[in-house]
C-alpha positions as CSV (number, residue, x, y, z in Angstrom):
1,M,35.7,-48.2,-134.9
2,N,32.6,-47.8,-132.7
3,V,33.9,-45.2,-130.2
4,P,30.7,-45.0,-128.1
5,A,30.7,-48.8,-127.7
6,I,34.4,-48.8,-126.7
7,L,33.8,-46.0,-124.1
8,T,30.7,-47.8,-122.7
9,G,32.7,-51.1,-122.4
10,L,35.6,-49.3,-120.7
11,L,33.3,-47.6,-118.2
12,S,31.5,-50.8,-117.5
13,E,34.7,-52.7,-116.9
14,F,36.0,-49.9,-114.7
15,W,32.8,-50.0,-112.6
16,T,32.9,-53.8,-112.3
17,L,36.6,-53.8,-111.1
18,L,35.8,-50.9,-108.7
19,A,32.8,-52.7,-107.3
20,D,34.8,-55.9,-106.7
21,M,37.7,-54.2,-104.9
22,A,36.1,-51.2,-103.1
23,P,34.9,-53.0,-99.9
24,Y,38.2,-54.9,-99.5
25,L,40.3,-51.9,-100.3
26,L,38.5,-49.8,-97.6
27,L,39.1,-52.7,-95.2
28,G,42.7,-52.8,-96.3
29,F,43.0,-49.0,-95.7
30,L,41.7,-49.4,-92.1
31,V,44.0,-52.3,-91.3
32,A,47.0,-50.6,-92.9
33,G,46.4,-47.5,-90.7
34,L,46.3,-49.6,-87.6
35,L,49.5,-51.5,-88.6
36,Y,51.2,-48.2,-89.4
37,V,50.5,-47.0,-85.8
38,W,51.2,-50.2,-84.0
39,I,54.1,-51.6,-86.1
40,S,56.0,-48.4,-86.6
41,P,59.4,-48.1,-88.3
42,R,60.8,-47.3,-84.9
43,M,59.7,-50.7,-83.7
44,V,61.1,-52.4,-86.8
45,E,64.5,-50.6,-86.1
46,R,64.6,-52.0,-82.6
47,H,64.3,-55.6,-83.9
48,L,66.7,-55.6,-86.9
49,G,70.1,-55.1,-85.3
50,G,72.7,-57.8,-85.0
51,K,74.0,-60.5,-87.3
52,G,72.8,-63.8,-88.5
53,L,69.6,-65.1,-90.1
54,L,67.1,-64.1,-87.3
55,P,67.2,-60.3,-88.2
56,I,66.7,-61.2,-91.8
57,L,63.6,-63.3,-91.0
58,K,62.3,-60.5,-88.8
59,A,62.9,-57.9,-91.5
60,A,61.1,-59.9,-94.2
61,L,58.2,-60.7,-91.8
62,F,57.9,-57.0,-90.7
63,G,57.9,-55.9,-94.4
64,I,55.0,-58.1,-95.6
65,P,52.0,-56.2,-93.9
66,L,53.4,-52.7,-94.0
67,P,51.7,-50.6,-96.7
68,L,54.9,-49.1,-98.2
69,C,55.6,-48.8,-101.9
70,S,59.1,-49.2,-103.3
71,C,59.4,-45.4,-103.0
72,G,58.1,-45.1,-99.5
73,V,60.3,-47.9,-98.3
74,I,63.5,-45.9,-99.2
75,P,63.6,-43.6,-96.2
76,V,62.6,-46.4,-93.8
77,S,65.3,-48.6,-95.1
78,A,67.9,-45.8,-95.0
79,S,66.9,-45.3,-91.3
80,L,67.2,-49.0,-90.6
81,R,70.7,-49.1,-92.0
82,K,71.7,-46.0,-90.0
83,Q,70.3,-47.5,-86.8
84,G,72.6,-50.5,-87.2
85,A,70.6,-53.1,-89.2
86,S,72.8,-55.4,-91.3
87,R,73.0,-55.2,-95.0
88,G,71.2,-58.6,-95.2
89,A,68.3,-57.4,-92.9
90,T,67.9,-54.1,-94.8
91,T,67.9,-55.9,-98.1
92,A,65.3,-58.4,-96.9
93,F,63.1,-55.5,-95.8
94,L,63.6,-53.7,-99.1
95,L,62.6,-56.8,-101.0
96,S,59.5,-58.1,-99.1
97,T,57.9,-54.7,-98.2
98,P,56.9,-53.2,-101.6
99,E,55.8,-56.5,-103.2
100,T,52.8,-56.7,-100.9
101,G,51.0,-55.0,-98.1
102,V,47.8,-55.5,-96.2
103,D,45.8,-53.3,-98.6
104,S,47.2,-55.2,-101.6
105,I,46.4,-58.5,-100.0
106,F,42.7,-57.6,-99.6
107,V,42.5,-56.3,-103.1
108,T,44.3,-59.5,-104.4
109,F,41.7,-61.6,-102.6
110,S,38.8,-59.6,-104.2
111,L,40.1,-59.8,-107.8
112,L,42.3,-62.9,-108.0
113,G,41.0,-65.2,-105.2
114,I,42.3,-66.8,-102.1
115,V,45.1,-68.8,-103.6
116,F,46.8,-65.6,-105.0
117,A,46.1,-63.7,-101.8
118,I,48.0,-66.4,-99.8
119,F,50.7,-67.2,-102.3
120,K,51.8,-63.6,-103.0
121,P,52.9,-62.7,-99.4
122,V,54.6,-66.1,-99.1
123,A,56.5,-65.4,-102.3
124,A,57.4,-61.9,-100.9
125,L,58.7,-63.6,-97.7
126,F,60.7,-66.1,-99.7
127,T,62.2,-63.3,-101.8
128,G,63.2,-61.3,-98.8
129,L,64.8,-64.3,-97.1
130,V,66.8,-65.3,-100.2
131,G,68.0,-61.8,-100.9
132,G,69.0,-61.1,-97.3
133,W,70.8,-64.4,-97.0
134,L,72.7,-63.9,-100.3
135,V,73.7,-60.4,-99.2
136,T,74.9,-61.8,-95.9
137,L,76.9,-64.5,-97.7
138,L,78.3,-62.5,-100.5
139,A,78.2,-58.8,-99.7
140,E,78.1,-58.2,-95.9
141,D,81.8,-57.4,-95.9
142,E,81.5,-55.0,-98.9
143,P,83.4,-51.7,-98.0
144,A,81.0,-49.1,-96.7
145,V,80.0,-46.4,-99.2
146,A,81.7,-43.1,-98.4
147,R,79.1,-40.7,-97.0
148,E,79.3,-37.3,-95.4
149,D,78.5,-37.2,-91.7
150,L,74.8,-36.5,-91.3
151,K,74.3,-33.4,-89.1
152,C,71.2,-32.6,-87.3
153,N,70.3,-30.6,-84.3
154,D,66.7,-31.7,-83.6
155,R,65.5,-34.8,-81.8
156,C,63.2,-35.9,-84.6
157,C,65.9,-35.5,-87.2
158,A,68.4,-37.2,-85.0
159,G,66.1,-40.2,-84.7
160,E,64.9,-39.9,-81.1
161,E,61.3,-40.8,-80.4
162,D,59.1,-37.8,-79.7
163,D,55.4,-37.2,-79.6
164,A,55.8,-34.3,-82.0
165,C,56.9,-36.8,-84.6
166,G,54.5,-39.4,-85.9
167,P,55.1,-43.2,-85.7
168,D,58.1,-42.8,-87.9
169,G,59.4,-39.5,-86.6
170,A,58.7,-37.8,-89.9
171,G,56.4,-35.0,-88.9
172,E,53.1,-37.0,-88.7
173,P,50.3,-35.2,-86.9
174,R,49.8,-35.4,-83.1
175,G,46.9,-37.2,-81.7
176,G,45.6,-40.5,-80.3
177,K,46.6,-43.8,-82.0
178,L,43.1,-44.3,-83.5
179,R,43.1,-40.8,-85.0
180,R,46.6,-41.3,-86.5
181,A,45.6,-44.7,-87.9
182,L,42.5,-43.2,-89.5
183,I,44.5,-40.3,-90.9
184,Y,47.1,-42.6,-92.4
185,G,44.7,-45.2,-93.6
186,F,42.1,-42.9,-95.2
187,I,44.1,-39.8,-96.1
188,T,47.8,-40.4,-96.4
189,L,47.7,-43.9,-98.0
190,P,45.0,-43.1,-100.5
191,R,46.9,-39.9,-101.5
192,D,50.0,-42.1,-102.1
193,I,48.3,-44.8,-104.2
194,G,45.2,-43.1,-105.5
195,P,46.5,-41.8,-108.8
196,S,48.3,-45.1,-109.5
197,L,45.2,-47.1,-108.6
198,L,43.0,-45.1,-111.0
199,V,45.6,-45.6,-113.7
200,G,45.8,-49.3,-113.0
201,L,42.0,-49.6,-113.3
202,L,42.0,-47.7,-116.6
203,I,44.8,-49.9,-118.0
204,A,42.9,-53.0,-116.9
205,G,39.7,-51.7,-118.5
206,V,41.6,-51.0,-121.8
207,I,43.1,-54.5,-121.8
208,T,39.7,-56.0,-121.2
209,V,38.0,-54.0,-123.9
210,A,40.7,-53.8,-126.6
211,V,42.5,-57.2,-126.3
212,P,40.8,-60.3,-127.7
213,A,40.1,-63.2,-125.4
214,D,43.0,-65.6,-125.0
215,F,45.2,-63.2,-127.0
216,F,48.3,-64.0,-125.0
217,A,47.6,-67.8,-125.0
218,G,47.6,-67.7,-128.8
219,V,50.4,-65.2,-129.5
220,L,52.7,-66.4,-126.6
221,S,51.5,-69.8,-125.5
222,N,54.7,-70.8,-123.7
223,R,54.2,-70.0,-120.0
224,F,57.9,-69.5,-119.2
225,A,58.2,-67.1,-122.2
226,Q,55.2,-65.2,-120.7
227,M,57.0,-64.9,-117.4
228,L,60.1,-63.6,-119.1
229,V,58.0,-61.0,-120.9
230,M,56.2,-60.0,-117.7
231,M,59.5,-59.7,-115.9
232,L,61.1,-57.6,-118.6
233,F,58.0,-55.4,-118.6
234,G,57.7,-55.2,-114.8
235,I,61.3,-54.5,-113.7
236,P,61.9,-51.1,-115.5
237,I,58.4,-49.7,-114.8
238,Y,56.9,-48.9,-111.4
239,V,53.4,-49.6,-110.3
240,C,52.4,-50.0,-106.7
241,A,51.4,-53.4,-105.3
242,T,47.7,-52.5,-105.0
243,A,47.4,-50.8,-108.5
244,S,49.1,-53.7,-110.2
245,V,46.4,-56.2,-109.1
246,P,43.6,-55.1,-111.6
247,V,46.2,-55.1,-114.4
248,A,47.2,-58.6,-113.5
249,A,43.6,-59.7,-113.4
250,A,42.9,-58.3,-116.9
251,L,46.1,-60.0,-118.2
252,M,44.9,-63.3,-116.9
253,A,41.5,-62.9,-118.5
254,K,43.4,-62.5,-121.8
255,G,45.4,-65.7,-121.5
256,V,48.4,-64.8,-119.3
257,S,49.1,-67.7,-117.0
258,P,48.8,-67.2,-113.2
259,G,52.5,-67.6,-112.8
260,A,53.3,-64.9,-115.4
261,A,50.8,-62.6,-113.7
262,L,52.5,-63.2,-110.4
263,V,55.9,-62.3,-112.0
264,F,54.4,-58.9,-112.9
265,L,52.9,-58.5,-109.4
266,M,56.3,-59.1,-107.9
267,T,58.7,-57.2,-110.2
268,G,56.6,-54.1,-110.9
269,P,56.1,-53.0,-107.3
270,A,59.6,-54.0,-106.1
271,T,61.7,-52.0,-108.6
272,N,62.2,-48.5,-109.7
273,A,65.2,-46.3,-110.4
274,A,65.1,-44.5,-107.0
275,T,65.2,-47.8,-105.0
276,V,68.0,-49.3,-107.1
277,A,70.0,-46.0,-106.7
278,M,69.4,-46.0,-103.0
279,V,70.6,-49.6,-102.6
280,W,73.7,-48.8,-104.8
281,N,74.5,-45.6,-102.8
282,L,73.7,-46.8,-99.3
283,M,74.9,-50.5,-99.4
284,G,77.2,-50.8,-102.4
285,R,77.3,-52.1,-106.0
286,R,77.5,-55.8,-105.1
287,T,74.3,-55.5,-102.9
288,A,72.5,-53.7,-105.6
289,V,73.3,-56.5,-108.2
290,I,72.1,-59.1,-105.7
291,Y,69.0,-57.1,-105.1
292,L,68.0,-57.0,-108.7
293,A,69.0,-60.7,-109.4
294,T,67.0,-61.9,-106.4
295,I,63.9,-60.1,-107.6
296,A,64.2,-61.6,-111.1
297,L,65.0,-65.1,-110.1
298,C,62.6,-65.4,-107.2
299,A,59.8,-64.0,-109.3
300,L,60.4,-66.6,-112.0
301,A,60.7,-69.4,-109.5
302,S,57.5,-68.3,-107.7
303,G,55.7,-68.1,-111.0
304,L,56.7,-71.6,-112.0
305,V,55.5,-73.0,-108.6
306,L,52.2,-71.2,-108.8
307,D,51.6,-72.5,-112.4
308,S,52.3,-76.0,-111.1
309,L,49.8,-75.5,-108.3
310,F,47.1,-74.4,-110.7
311,T,47.4,-77.7,-112.5
312,I,45.8,-79.3,-109.4
313,P,42.0,-79.2,-110.0
314,E,41.2,-78.4,-106.4
315,V,43.6,-75.5,-106.2
316,A,42.3,-74.1,-109.6
317,A,38.7,-74.3,-108.3
318,A,39.5,-72.7,-105.0
319,A,41.4,-69.9,-106.8
320,E,38.3,-68.6,-108.6
321,P,37.1,-65.3,-107.1
322,R,33.6,-65.5,-105.7
323,E,30.8,-63.0,-105.2
324,L,30.8,-62.7,-101.4
325,L,29.1,-59.4,-100.8
326,P,25.6,-58.1,-101.9
327,A,25.4,-55.4,-104.6
328,G,24.2,-52.8,-102.1
329,V,27.4,-53.2,-100.0
330,E,29.6,-52.8,-103.1
331,I,27.8,-49.7,-104.3
332,A,28.0,-48.1,-100.8
333,S,31.7,-49.0,-100.7
334,I,32.3,-47.4,-104.1
335,L,30.7,-44.1,-102.8
336,V,32.8,-44.2,-99.7
337,L,36.0,-45.0,-101.7
338,V,35.3,-42.1,-104.1
339,A,34.9,-39.8,-101.1
340,V,38.1,-41.1,-99.5
341,L,40.1,-40.6,-102.8
342,A,38.6,-37.1,-103.2
343,G,39.4,-36.2,-99.6
344,S,43.0,-37.3,-100.1
345,F,43.5,-34.3,-102.3
346,Y,42.7,-31.9,-99.5
347,E,46.3,-31.4,-98.4
348,P,47.7,-30.7,-101.9
349,L,45.0,-28.0,-102.3
350,V,45.8,-26.5,-98.9
351,A,49.5,-26.5,-99.9
352,R,48.6,-24.0,-102.6
353,F,48.1,-21.4,-99.9
354,A,51.5,-22.0,-98.3
355,W,52.5,-18.5,-99.5
356,V,50.6,-17.2,-96.5
357,R,53.0,-19.0,-94.1
358,R,55.9,-17.8,-96.2
359,A,54.7,-14.2,-96.1
360,V,54.3,-14.3,-92.3
361,A,57.7,-15.8,-91.9
362,A,59.3,-13.2,-94.2
363,A,57.7,-10.4,-92.2
364,R,59.5,-11.8,-89.2
365,G,62.9,-11.7,-91.0
366,A,63.0,-15.3,-92.2
367,R,64.6,-16.2,-95.6
368,S,63.7,-19.0,-98.0
369,L,65.9,-21.5,-99.7
370,T,64.9,-23.9,-102.6
371,L,66.6,-27.3,-102.7
372,L,66.6,-29.6,-105.7
373,V,66.0,-33.1,-104.3
374,E,66.7,-36.1,-106.5
375,G,64.9,-39.5,-106.1
376,M,61.4,-38.4,-104.9
377,T,58.7,-40.3,-106.8
378,C,55.6,-40.3,-104.6
379,A,53.8,-38.4,-101.9
380,H,55.3,-40.6,-99.2
381,C,58.8,-39.5,-100.4
382,A,57.7,-35.8,-100.2
383,R,56.2,-36.3,-96.7
384,S,59.3,-37.9,-95.4
385,V,61.5,-35.1,-96.8
386,R,59.2,-32.5,-95.4
387,G,59.3,-34.1,-92.0
388,A,63.1,-34.4,-92.0
389,L,63.6,-30.8,-93.1
390,G,61.1,-29.5,-90.5
391,G,63.2,-31.2,-87.8
392,C,66.2,-29.0,-88.5
393,R,66.8,-26.0,-86.3
394,G,65.5,-22.7,-87.5
395,V,62.9,-24.1,-90.0
396,E,59.5,-22.4,-89.8
397,A,57.8,-23.7,-93.0
398,T,58.5,-26.4,-95.6
399,E,57.0,-27.1,-98.9
400,V,58.0,-30.2,-100.9
401,D,56.8,-31.1,-104.4
402,F,57.9,-34.6,-105.6
403,K,56.8,-33.9,-109.1
404,S,59.2,-31.0,-109.6
405,G,61.8,-32.4,-107.2
406,T,61.9,-29.3,-105.2
407,A,61.8,-28.5,-101.5
408,R,61.4,-24.9,-100.2
409,V,62.4,-24.2,-96.7
410,T,61.6,-20.9,-94.8
411,G,63.1,-19.9,-91.5
412,R,65.8,-17.9,-89.7
413,H,69.3,-19.1,-89.1
414,L,68.9,-22.0,-91.4
415,D,71.6,-24.7,-91.0
416,I,72.3,-25.8,-94.6
417,E,74.4,-28.8,-93.4
418,C,71.5,-30.0,-91.3
419,L,69.1,-29.6,-94.3
420,R,71.4,-31.5,-96.6
421,G,72.1,-34.2,-94.0
422,A,68.4,-34.7,-93.1
423,V,67.5,-35.3,-96.8
424,E,70.5,-37.4,-97.7
425,G,70.0,-39.4,-94.5
426,L,66.7,-40.6,-96.0
427,G,68.5,-42.0,-99.1
428,F,67.7,-39.0,-101.4
429,K,70.2,-36.5,-102.8
430,I,70.4,-32.8,-102.9
431,V,71.7,-31.6,-106.3
432,G,73.7,-28.4,-106.3
433,P,73.8,-25.7,-103.7
434,P,70.5,-24.3,-102.2
435,K,69.0,-21.4,-104.2
436,P,67.4,-18.3,-102.6
437,G,63.7,-17.8,-102.7
438,D,61.5,-19.3,-105.4
439,S,64.2,-19.9,-107.9
């Protein structure tokens, strides 16, 4: 085994993928930030009430451009449901949102071509419509899941619009819309997807270097069988929509059909344990079963349609990615992207000094409680929980770590019922009673 050659090939492939996607990913970050400000979850909530198919269509359409992963969509969907959205509309939003996003669309265009970039959001829309319609038809009358009344004493936590809250009322920073868009697009979103994106690029590089050309075409030549394997691989794991694209590109280079790659792109981002548990707890068992079945069947159907389109010579020719930007632009974009990803770790580093805030609060007679929160899987989850807890009366400082599943709240006259209701109102769960201090 020639280790230096393998490492050189891996780094070369990593650089090539990064060069191809960096300009489009930066553009996607910018557009995602603008959409986050102008199409806020508050706006989505106002349009998804009522019965019938129109709210389902609106929910699926709203979900396509929003840059929310299957973890980040949980608190938004829980809020939609509490604000009166039907089960069908909430399910449509849950299905269409994590499968794509404006940043994912740009990256898909850069690595997989225009046909994929158009077809993937169309498939996400189709999935959302089918899932929402099936839930309306088969599960809209399902008995409501028993839940404790959610108690909260603050306007943000109660769901009222306030300048102190961000676009989604979850404690985003104050400021003009452009500033908030830039903060979300180039700090918050990269912090959410950065680690997954780097892992996806490394996996793609390993596949490219270690797997022989046309490996899958030789070992598993049946395209439908490839789709089944990609579905079984994609459903239980979680990879965000943007990070899954370089992996899909590497799989296609090794003989996986376009339809099978699409199945992976649809099932991987749309499913994880936290999302399924949220659907089960918030909307019922029947809805959760329909949710999973819709993802699986629509992914397979979309894969079959895409493979049939690729048999048309004109479509296959148009699908090939093309070099559109000069090398200098790609190199500059890589440098900017590296700076953005490095800057996204600023807040976690600052959080290490949160003991200063705790010490000041303790000197004023405040106490600290540690909550064990179940279901957090990304930085977006942690940010939503932090914002919800900060909206409760008496809270002076909050620290949330999604990796350990803990939330530490410091303040005077803490309302434990409000804290519990704020977290569980987002679709997460507090396990056991709050513990004092750092325990």
